[in-house]
N, C-alpha and C positions, 0 to 999 in steps of 0.2 A: 635275570631275576624279574619276576612280575612286579608291576608298579601298584602301589596302594595309595588311595586318596582318602583322607578323613575330612568329612564335611561337618561343621558345627553350624546349626541353624539358630540364628539369634533374632531377637526383636526388642523387648523392653525390660528383660529381667537381668539387670546388671549384676546383682549379687550372685545369682546362680551361675552366670557365665564366668565370673571371676573365680568361683570355687571350682568349676569344671576345669578352667585353665590351669589352676595350681595342681590339680590331680594329674592332668596330662603331662605337665613338666616333670613329674615323678615317674612317668611310664618308661619302661624299657622299650628300646627299638623304635624311637620316634624319629631318629636321624634320617631315615630314608622314606619317611611318610610325607606325602604332599598334602598340605593343609589348605583347605578353603573354608573361610568363615563367611557364611551367607546371611546377610542381614536384610530382614524384611523392612519395608518402609511404613512410617506412620501415616503417610498421605493416603487419604481415602479409607482409612481404617475405621472401625466402629467407634472408637473414641479418639479421633484425630487430635483434638486439642490437648487431651490428657496425656496422650502417648508421645507427643512431639518431644518434650524434654527428656523423657525416659529413653526414647529411641536414640536421641542424640548422645546421651550419656553412654549407652551401650556402644555406639559407633566409636566414640572416643576411647573407650576402654579397649575395644578390639584393636584400634590403630596403635594404641600404646603397647598392647601385648605383643603384637607382631613386630613393632619396632625394637622392643627389648629382647624378645625371646624367639622371634620367628626364625632366626638363624639355626635353631636347634632342629628344625625340620628340613626336609629336602627342598621344600619351597613353602611359602606361606603367602596367602593373599586374601584380601577382603573384597567380596562382591556384594553389591547392594541392589535390591529391587527398586526401580524408579517410583513405583507406587505399591501400595499394599496388596499382596496376593493372598495372604492368609497362610496358615500352617501347612495344610496338605498340598495346595498348588506350589508353594515355595519348595517343599520337599521334592516334588517331582521336577521342578525346574532345575534345582541344584544337582540332583542325581543324574538327570539327563545330560547336563553339562559335563559332569565328572566321568560318567560311564563312557562317554565318547572319547575320553582322553587317557583313562587309566584302566588297568586290568581289573582291579577290585576297588570297591567303594564301601567305606564305613560311614554310616550316617548317624548323627546324634543330635537331638534337640539340646538346648542350652541349659537344661536342668538335670544333668546327670553328673555322676562322679565315676571316674575310671580307676579300677584297681591297677596296681603297678604292672601286671602282666596282661592287661586287657588287649593291647595291640598284638602281643604274641599269641593270645588266645584266638583272635580273629584270623591271623595268618595261618595258624595251625589248622583251623577249621576250614579255611579255603583249600588246604592241601588234602583234605579228607576225600576218600572215594565217595563217601555218603553225600558230600556237597554236590558231586557231579550227577547224582540221581535226578531224573527229570521231575520227580515229585517234590523236590526240595527247592524252595524259592530263595531262602535267606538264612542268615546266621544271626543269632541274638547274642547280646552281651549280658542281659539280665537273666535271672532264673526265677522260676515259679516256686522254688524251694528256699528255705532259710529266709522266709518273709513272714513276719508276724502280723502283717496288715494292721488291724485296729486292736489286736490283743496285746495285753501287757505280758512281758516276759517274766517268768518265774526267776527268782534269784539263782544265779549260777547256770542259767540255761545256755548262755553263749559258750561257756567253756565245755559243757556237755556236748553241744552241737559241734564244736570244733573237734573234740575227741572222736565223735561219731564219724565226721567227714574223713579224718585221718585213718581211722580203723577200717572203714569201708572203701578206702582209696577213691574218694569221690572227686579229688582235685583235678583229675584229667578226664573225667567222665562227661559224656554228652548224651542228650536224648532228643528224639524227634517229636515235636508237638505241632498240631495243625492250626497254628495261628502265627502271625508276624507281629511282634510288639511295635507300638507306634513310636516309642521314644528313641529307640536305638536299634539299628539292624545293619547288616552288611549284605552285599550281593555283588553280582557282576552284570555286564551289559546284556548278555544273553538272557539271563533270568529276569532282569529288570524289564525287558521288553514284554514279558508275559503279564506283569502286574503293575508296571509303572503308571499306566494311564488310570487304572483303578485307584492307586494310591494318591493320585493327584486330584481326585474329585473332592468336593467340599467336605464330605465325611469319609474321605478315602481310607483312613486308618481302620475304621470299622468295616468299610466295604471290602477291604483286602481279607480281613478275618472271615467275613461271610463267604467269600470265594474259596478260602482255604477249606472251610467246613464242607462246602458244596462240591468241590472238585478234588478233595483229598490231596491238598498241597501242604507242605510242611516247612518248618524252620528248625534249625539245629540250635539247641539251647545248652549252655553249661549247667551241670548240676549245681556247682558252686558259683555264685554270681561273680562276673567280672565288671559289671556296670550296675550302678545303683541309681534309681530314679528318685530325685529329691523334690520334684516340683508339683506333685498332684494337688496340693492345697495352696500353692503360691497365689497371692491376690491378683497378680498380673498374668497368671497362667491361663491356657486355653480351656482347661477343664472347669475352672471356676467361672470364667467368662461365659461358657456355654451352659453350665448347669447351676451355678451359684455354689458357694463353699458348702452349704448344708446338704446339697443334693449330689455331690461327687460320690459315686458309688465305689470306685476302686481306689483304695488308699494303700500305698505300699510302705513297708517298714522293714527293709533289709537289715538283718542283724549280723550276718556273717558273709565275708567275701574271701576271695583267694588271697587277699592281703593278710588274712588271719591264719593262713596255713603255712607250714614249713616250705621253703622253696623247692625242695626235692619232691614235694607232693603235687606240684603244679607244672613242673617242667617235663618235657618229653612228648611222645606221640599221644594224641587224644584217643580215647577208647570209648566204645558205646557202653552205656549204662545197662547192666544185665540184671539188676536187682528188681525189687518190687517198687514201682513208682507210687503205688497206693500207700505202702508202708512208709516210704521216705516223706511223702506228703503229710501223712498223719503226724510224723515225728517233728518235722521241720516247719510246717506251715500251720497245722492245727495245734501244735505244741502239746501232743499227747505223751511226751516223754521218751526216754531212750532205754527203758527197761522192757518188761513184758507189756505189750499193748493190750488194752481192754478190748472186749468184743466190739466189732464195728457196728455202730448204730447211726446210720446216716440221718441227718435232719431233713 
């Protein structure tokens, strides 16, 4: 059986790490996953004095989590950077380490929530013939669908979306998109060699997406999300540090995940999505409804 490593990259966000940890403990199939929690250092960071206590609090939370629940995984360890590397170089350092030791690597920042079948989703995607295609670099846990972003959900919309996902059998469907999300993705050593150095650059998350667009490289995404990004507007998050809260352009608001679907709708072999991605985007992201769609008028 192939080995799987889950990396959680942490720094100073104790609240989001603890929420992620609780979601992981509810996941199926974690008993044979090797866990590495990779903690960046406050030393030489942009706000060293401010981050010192916050980073120490996260480290203590990680140590406590591993001590109490690490036995639920195949192995669990904390690795810390001696000095601050920043988010993208830390990502590269961590995946370089794991990819040399395990067959598959799942990477997540510390501000996500995992649906109960998230690990099973990644493993099923690793087994897909589509993942072996040379133009596919990674697997995502998030989805571009069922995300309201900054829009307010109409009353009853979640239930309508759930019924739509069940009716269209979207729970096991995947789609190829030509970008790799920064927050959470999975890959293997062979594919990582192609884009790992780019991902480790200072703006590596954006640089990888630029390469995907230029070189026609793809990532496999679930139609129904398995991972939720919760940290776009966190005051200690990288997006807010880089842009300020008022200038963060991408705000995510996932309102439906695989946890909301019947278990028989998400188990089994994954299948490629064969419907209209434009239609499902309009219904689930633009919130244009689940009846007859109005004529398309792009802004």
